[in-house]
N, C-alpha and C positions, 0 to 999 in steps of 0.2 A: 735409654738403658738405665734401669734402676738397680740398686744393689741391696735388696731387702733380704740379706742373708746375715747369719751370725758373724760378729766381728772376727771370731776365731777362724771361721771358714775363709774369710777374705785374707786374713793374715797368712794362713797356710798356703793359699793359692798365689796371691800377688805380693803379700808382704815380704816374702823372701827376696823379691826384686826391688820393690818400692822403698824398703828401708835403706839399703845402700845407695839407691838413687837419690833419696832425700838429702843426704849429706852433700853429694856432688851438686845437686840443684840449688841448695841453699848457698853454697860457695859461689856458684855462677851468678846468682841473684844479688850477691854482695852482702848477704846477711852474716855479719860477724858477731861481735859482742858489744857493739856500740848500742846505746839506749835508743831503740826505735820501736815503734808500734807496728806489729805485723798481723796480717789476716791470711789464714789458710782456707782457700775456697775449695769446696768439695773435699773436705779433710779426710773423709773415710774414717777408719779406726785410728788414724793419727800418726802415720809414718813420718810425714813432714812436720806435723804439729810437735812431736817429741823433739825433733832437732831444733825447732824454733824456741821451744820452752827451755831446752838445755842452754841455748846461746843467749836468750834475751830475758828469761824469767817468765813465770806463768802470768804475771800481771800485765805483761806487754804483748801478749798473744791472744788472738781471737780465732775461732774456728767455726765454720758453717758447713752444713751438709743436709741433704734431704732425707737421709737414711736414719731412722730412729734407732735401730740396733747399733749402728756405728757410733752414734752420739752417746748412747747409754754407756757403751764401753769406755768412751773417752771421758765422760763425766766421772765415771767410777775411778779412773786412773788419776784425773786431775779435778778434784771436787770444786776448786775455786776458779777453774778456767772459764772464760767467757765462751760458751758454746751455744750456737743458735741453729734452729731448724730453718732451712731455706735452700733455694737453688741459686745458681750463679746469675741467672737472668733477672732476679729480683732480690738483691742482697738486703738484709734487714739492718742496714747501717746508714747513717747520714753521710752527706758529701764530705770529702777532704779529711777523713778521719785517720787513715793509716799511712805510714811511711813506706811500707812494703806490702804488696798484695800478690799472693802466689797461688797458682793452681797446678798441682802435680797430678798428671794422668787423669785430667778432668775434661779438658776442652773438647776432645773427640766424642764425649758422651753428652755434651750440652745440647739441649733442643735447639738453641740459637747461639752458636759459638761467637758470632760477632757481637750480638747483644750481651752475652755474658762477659766478654772482654770489655765492652763499653761500661758495664756495671762495675767491673773491677777498677777501671780508670776513674769512675765517678767517686768511689769511696776512698781513692788514694789522694793524698795531698798533691797540689800542683808541683810537678817536678819529682814526685815520688816514683818508686819502682813498681812496675807491673811485669810479672814474669810467669811463664807457663812452660810445661814440657809434656810431650806425648811420645809414646813408644813408636819406634820406626816399624810399624806394621807393614807399610807398603813396600819398603825396601828389603824386608826380610831380616832386619837387624834386631827386632824386638824379641823379648823373652819367650813369646809363644810361637815363634817361627816354625820350629820343628813340628809342633802340634798341627798348625794349619797346613803345613806341607803334607802331612799324613792324611788330613781330611781331604785335601784336593786330590790326592792319589786315589782315594776310595769313593769320593763323592764330588766330582768336578763341578756340579751345580751349586754346591754349598757356598754360602756367602761368608767370607772371612772378615777380617777387620782392616784390611788394607785400604778400603775406600772411606774410612771414617775421617772426619775433618781434622786436618793437621797431621795426619799419619804419614804423609809423604814429604820428602825433602823440600824445604822452602814453603810448604803450604801453611804452616803455622805462622810464619812471618807475614804472609799475605793476609791472614785473618787479623793479625795485629794492625796491619796497615788499614784494612777496611774499617776497623774499630776506631780509627783516628789517633792511634798512639804515635809517638815520635821517638826518634833516637833508637830505632829498632836494631837489635843485634841478635844473631842466632848462632848456634853451635850444636854439636852432637856430644852427648854425655854417655859414656859406656861404663857399665859396672860388671865385674865377673862374679858369678854365683856358682858355688860348688854343689853338686848333687852326689850324695854318697852312693845311692842305688837308683836303678830305674824306677822302682816302686815309689820311692820317696819323691821323685819327679812327677810320676803319673797320678798318684792318688788324689792330690788336690784338684785335678781336673774333674773329678766325679762329685765335687761338692756344690755344683750349681752356681758358681760365681762368674758373672759377666757373660759375654757372648760365647766364649769357649765352654764354660760350664753349662750354659743353656743348651748348646749343641749336643754335648755328651748326654745330658739328661733326656734329650729328645730321641735318642737311639734305642732300638730294641737291644736286648742283651747280646744277641748274636752280632749285631753291627758294632756294638760297643767293644766286644772282645776283638773284633777284626781291627778296629781303630787302635786299640791298645797294642795289638800285635804289630801293626804297621809302624807305630811310634817306636816300638822296641827295635824294629829292624833299622830305623833311621838314626836312633840314638847312638852316640859313641859308647864304648865300653865303660862301665862305671868303675870308679868314680869319674865324673866328667864335669866340665864347667860350661855354663851358658853365659855367653857375652851378650848382655842386654843393652841395647842402644836406644836412647830417646833424643828426639829433636827438642831443643830448648831455645826459648826466645825471651829476651828482656827488653824493656822499653821504658819511656817516661810518660807519666800521666799528663 
């Protein structure tokens, strides 16, 4: 899965959840204000990168992503930030460079998740921290659960995101183990996100971001209206909160 969409579209769709998650995830990974060098793998438009820069300073942070639109937005925001084009499976950095290597909401989209985690371990110093998190798509705790439930009601053959790597309880830790990491610990991180209106919740699904956006874009206008209607039936009365849960794992390189 690639995300060749505008950074603003991604931020409107997923940034509302990934921003709050980034704070929780950085805490879980042990990123405080101590002087360490950190890499954000699959940085996207920079939800986690911003947290790392705020805590560590721009000179201590590097970011890598295959999406040119995302990187352009990040470079505009942080002109001196070390931003590189690349995928997790072949990181453009030498061995043993970083104290902390993080991947937020990325492992499940890697072409080779185990290979990507091995690469993250390679660029981490011996004993450094490697951490990742993935939404609980399989268990229904992720932020897109209501959407995919509505899809399943109307189109039972549609493929959701529950079978993506790392998206079920315990599966992300197993990928870390396969990649040869040690001292593996896992947890669940949950963030509440308020939606003022149903339309504010629904509209970003029409922007073509990720598997959900691709699915909506594939529908005829009539089927799209039907899906919107089913989502509205399932959604709580506005304003409402979405409790978004991600599986998180940290380990030692």
